[in-house]
KEDO-402190 format. One line per field, with one value per residue: residue in three letters; z, x, y of N, C-alpha, C in turn. Coordinates in steps of 0.05 Angstrom, whole numbers, plus 5000, padded with zeros to 4 digits. Each point is the difference from the previous one (the first is absolute). Last residue first. Layout:
residu c(ALA|...);
n.c3 c(Z|...);
n.c1 c(X|...);
n.c2 c(Y|...);
ca.c3 c(Z|...);
ca.c1 c(X|...);
ca.c2 c(Y|...);
c.c3 c(Z|...);
c.c1 c(X|...);
c.c2 c(Y|...);
//
This chain:
residu c(LEU|TYR|ILE|LEU|ASN|ASN|GLN|TYR|GLU|ASN|LEU|SER|ASN|ILE|THR|ILE|LYS|LEU|ASN|GLY|ILE|GLU|PHE|THR|GLY|ILE|SER|GLY|SER|ASP|LYS|ILE|ILE|ASN|ASN|LEU|HIS|GLN|ILE|VAL|GLN|MET|ASP|GLN|PRO|THR|PHE|ASN|ASN|GLY|ASP|VAL|GLU|VAL|VAL|VAL|ASP|PRO|GLY|ASP|ASN|PHE|TRP|MET|ASN|LEU|ALA|ASN|GLU|LEU|GLY|LEU|ASN|SER|ASN|THR|ILE|LYS|ILE|SER|LYS|LYS|TYR|VAL|PRO|SER|VAL|ILE|PRO|LYS|MET|LEU|PRO|THR|HIS|GLN|VAL|ASN|THR|GLY|TRP|LYS|LYS|ILE|PHE|ALA|ILE|THR|SER|ASN|ASN|MET);
n.c3 c(9721|4933|4953|4943|5021|5055|4959|4951|5007|4968|4971|4900|4922|4967|4933|4962|4936|4989|5000|5095|5056|5004|4999|5018|5057|5102|5071|5063|5055|5044|4946|4912|4987|5003|4921|4931|4979|4919|4936|5009|4968|4909|4970|5005|4930|4910|4905|4920|4913|5005|5054|5064|5082|5069|5070|5073|5019|4939|4969|4973|5040|5016|5004|4928|4914|4973|4950|4910|4938|4967|4931|4911|4970|4989|5001|5055|5072|5093|5083|5101|5099|5103|5101|5105|5094|5069|5078|5069|5048|5065|5050|5081|5008|4924|4895|4898|4896|4918|4898|4938|4985|4921|4926|5018|4999|4917|4959|5028|4966|4915|4995|5019);
n.c1 c(4128|5080|5100|5078|5081|5065|5066|5088|5117|5110|5096|5058|5046|5030|5005|5023|5000|4995|5006|5030|5007|5064|5018|5017|4967|4972|4960|4952|4966|4910|4929|4993|4961|4907|4952|4999|4956|4965|5069|5058|4972|5010|5082|5013|4969|5046|5050|5056|4975|4958|5040|4997|5008|4960|4994|4960|4969|4928|4896|4920|4965|5009|4984|4945|5040|5037|4958|4977|5070|5032|4952|5011|5101|5113|5097|5030|4959|4985|4940|4973|4959|4989|4972|4968|4998|4945|4926|4925|4898|4917|4941|5017|5073|5066|5032|5051|5047|5061|5004|4995|4962|4954|4989|4951|4906|4955|4987|4927|4916|4977|4969|4910);
n.c2 c(1495|4951|4972|4999|5050|4957|4942|5019|5019|5017|4999|5013|4977|4895|4908|4893|4904|4887|4901|4968|5074|5097|5115|5116|5095|5038|4935|4911|4921|4985|5035|4967|4917|4995|5020|4933|4910|4961|4991|4927|4917|4981|4966|4908|4945|5029|5050|5028|5036|5088|5084|5094|5085|5084|5091|5081|5086|5040|4960|4940|4917|4883|4904|4964|4976|4912|4926|5019|5003|4918|4959|5033|5012|5033|5040|5077|5078|5066|5055|5057|5051|5050|4965|4964|4931|4940|4977|4954|5005|4972|4939|4947|4937|5028|5006|5027|5017|4997|5003|5094|5089|5042|4942|4921|5005|4998|4917|4949|5022|4966|4911|4983);
ca.c3 c(5024|5003|5021|4988|4981|5016|5011|4994|5003|5010|5019|5024|4998|5019|5006|5015|5006|5000|4973|4979|5014|4987|5008|4981|4983|4974|5002|4977|4993|5018|5027|5000|4996|5026|5019|4996|5027|5017|4993|5008|5029|5005|4994|5023|5022|5013|5022|5024|4993|4998|4973|4996|4972|4997|4973|4998|5023|4994|5015|4981|4998|4997|5023|5024|5002|5014|5027|5016|5006|5019|5025|5012|4987|5014|4991|4973|4992|4972|4989|4971|4985|4972|4985|4972|4986|4991|4973|5001|4980|4991|4972|5003|5011|5028|5020|5019|5021|5028|5011|5000|5025|5021|4990|4999|5028|5011|4987|5011|5027|4998|4991|5022);
ca.c1 c(4983|4981|4980|4979|4984|4982|4977|4974|4979|4974|4989|4989|5005|4984|5011|4983|5016|4988|5003|4993|4991|4986|5010|4992|5021|5000|5012|5005|5029|5019|4997|5010|5029|5012|4996|5020|5008|4976|4983|5013|4997|4973|4999|5013|4981|4995|4983|5012|5013|4981|5004|4996|5005|5009|4998|5013|5018|5029|5014|5011|4981|5013|5017|4983|4990|5017|5007|4976|4991|5019|4996|4975|4977|4975|4993|5011|5002|5010|5014|4995|5018|4992|5019|4993|5005|5028|5004|5029|5019|5013|4993|4979|4975|5005|4982|4992|4983|5007|4985|5017|5011|5000|5013|5028|5010|5001|5022|5025|5003|5007|5028|5016);
ca.c2 c(4996|5022|4993|4983|5016|5018|4986|5013|4981|5011|4982|5012|5029|5015|5027|5018|5024|5026|5011|4981|4977|4978|4974|4979|4989|5012|5026|5017|5002|4986|5010|5027|4998|4993|5022|5021|5008|4999|5022|5025|5001|5008|5029|5014|5001|4975|5003|4989|4975|4978|4989|4972|4992|4972|4991|4974|4997|5004|5021|5020|5022|5026|5005|5004|5027|5019|4990|4998|5028|5011|4986|5009|4988|4996|4972|4995|4972|5001|4977|4995|4982|5005|5018|5002|5025|5001|5007|5007|4991|5025|5007|5019|4988|4991|5010|4979|5012|4994|4976|4976|4992|5020|5024|4995|4998|5027|5015|4988|5011|5029|5002|4992);
c.c3 c(4998|5024|5004|5019|4989|4983|5016|5012|4997|5000|5013|5017|5025|4999|5019|5006|5013|5006|4998|4972|4979|5020|4984|5010|4982|4984|4971|5006|4977|4993|5018|5029|5001|4997|5027|5021|5000|5028|5019|4995|5011|5031|5006|4996|5024|5021|5012|5024|5024|4993|4999|4971|4998|4971|4999|4971|4999|5022|4994|5014|4984|4996|5000|5025|5025|5005|5016|5028|5018|5009|5022|5027|5015|4983|5013|4994|4972|4992|4971|4991|4971|4982|4972|4988|4971|4986|4993|4971|5007|4981|4993|4972|5003|5010|5028|5021|5018|5021|5030|5013|4999|5024|5023|4990|5000|5028|5012|4988|5013|5028|4999|4993);
c.c1 c(4975|4983|4982|4978|4977|4983|4981|4976|4973|4979|4974|4988|4991|5008|4981|5014|4981|5021|4988|5006|4991|4992|4984|5013|4989|5024|5001|5014|5006|5029|5022|4999|5013|5030|5013|4996|5019|5007|4976|4982|5013|4995|4972|5000|5011|4978|4992|4982|5012|5013|4982|5006|5000|5003|5012|4996|5016|5019|5030|5013|5011|4979|5013|5017|4984|4988|5014|5007|4975|4991|5017|4995|4975|4981|4974|4994|5012|5005|5008|5017|4991|5020|4989|5019|4992|5005|5030|5007|5029|5022|5010|4991|4977|4975|5008|4981|4991|4984|5004|4985|5022|5016|5003|5016|5030|5011|5002|5024|5025|5004|5009|5030);
c.c2 c(5018|4994|5024|4993|4985|5018|5017|4986|5014|4978|5011|4978|5015|5029|5014|5026|5020|5021|5028|5012|4980|4979|4979|4973|4978|4990|5011|5026|5018|5006|4989|5011|5027|4996|4994|5023|5024|5010|5001|5024|5026|5002|5010|5030|5014|5003|4972|4999|4986|4973|4975|4992|4969|4993|4971|4990|4974|4992|5001|5023|5023|5021|5027|5007|5005|5027|5021|4990|4999|5028|5011|4986|5008|4984|4991|4971|4999|4971|5005|4977|4998|4986|5004|5020|4999|5027|5002|5005|5009|4992|5028|5011|5019|4987|4989|5012|4978|5015|4997|4978|4980|4991|5021|5025|4996|5000|5028|5015|4989|5012|5029|5003);
//
């Protein structure tokens, strides 16, 4: 069960919602990677599931400064980028985020 949850989050993120007719509302999916300094195994395990090793969005984390609020940003990063992202580098909390491309991949993940 845990492995399937991790695989789902890596593919879709957490913001898949269902309408009353059970048609999913799918959030955007970006190719994201993470760079962790001052890491530990627990931090790596908690963060890696939110990234798919893509080059389009790079998030830099310092494990010494990582907070629960930073984790919330990572969990909602796809929607944050969709709502207000632009190509470039910026910081949210203790995270440094570099957006190299705003290509969305959610439609490539849906198989009919």
